[in-house]
C-alpha positions in Angstrom: 0.0 -0.1 -0.1 1.3 3.4 -1.0 0.0 6.8 -2.0 -1.0 7.3 -5.5 -1.6 11.0 -4.9 -1.2 13.5 -2.2 -2.8 17.1 -2.2 -2.9 19.9 0.4 -6.5 21.1 0.3 -7.5 23.8 2.7 -6.8 22.5 6.2 -6.6 19.0 5.2 -4.2 16.6 3.5 -5.9 14.4 1.0 -4.4 11.0 0.1 -5.5 8.6 -2.6 -4.0 5.3 -2.0 -3.0 2.8 -4.6 -6.0 0.7 -3.8 -8.4 3.6 -4.6 -9.2 4.5 -1.0 -9.4 8.2 -0.3 -8.4 9.6 3.1 -8.7 13.2 4.3 -6.6 14.2 7.5 -6.8 17.5 9.2 -3.5 19.2 9.3 -3.7 20.0 13.0 -4.5 16.4 13.7 -1.4 15.3 11.6 0.8 17.7 13.6 -0.5 16.3 16.9 0.1 12.6 15.7 3.6 13.4 14.8 5.6 10.1 15.6 8.8 12.2 16.1 10.9 12.1 19.3 10.3 15.8 19.7 6.6 14.9 20.0 6.6 11.5 21.7 9.9 11.6 23.5 12.6 8.8 23.5 13.3 5.9 25.9 16.7 5.4 27.4 18.3 1.9 27.9 16.3 1.4 31.1 13.1 2.6 29.7 12.8 6.1 31.1 11.1 8.5 28.8 13.2 11.6 27.9 11.7 14.7 26.3 8.5 14.8 24.4 5.6 17.2 24.8 2.2 17.0 26.5 0.7 19.3 24.0 -2.1 17.5 22.2 -3.6 20.5 20.1 -2.0 22.7 17.5 -4.6 25.2 16.5 -3.9 26.9 13.2 -0.9 24.8 12.2 -0.8 23.8 8.6 1.2 21.7 6.4 3.5 23.9 4.2 5.1 21.1 2.2 5.7 17.3 2.1 8.1 14.8 0.6 8.4 11.1 0.2 11.1 9.3 2.3 12.2 6.1 0.6 9.3 4.0 -0.4 7.7 3.7 3.1 7.0 7.3 4.6 6.1 10.8 4.2 7.7 13.8 5.9 5.6 16.9 6.4 6.9 20.5 7.0 4.5 22.3 9.3 3.9 26.0 9.6 5.2 25.9 13.3 8.6 24.8 12.0 8.2 21.1 13.0 9.5 18.7 10.3 11.1 15.7 12.0 8.3 13.1 12.1 8.3 10.4 9.5 4.8 9.1 8.9 4.9 5.5 7.6 2.2 4.7 5.1 0.9 2.2 7.6 0.8 4.8 10.4 -1.0 7.4 8.0 -3.5 4.7 7.0 -4.3 4.0 10.7 -5.0 7.7 11.6 
């Protein structure tokens, strides 16, 4: 499964998957769901969480640009400067 087409429409990201399924994701929701260490934190060797944020809403944040990463993920550039999350196709499909 991979995106056949991706467009930024208003405040949503529209994805048409290669199986014909259409998906519309709110840009603010995408920002909140970023799988980046900046958002979710990281675990050290003993399992302690380091960093991350408790912020769950990003009002007014939009997607400015995006790029494919390899054949498995999309990286979004958000208006608040965030751009480190890699959204795997599987993860995007589950949102």
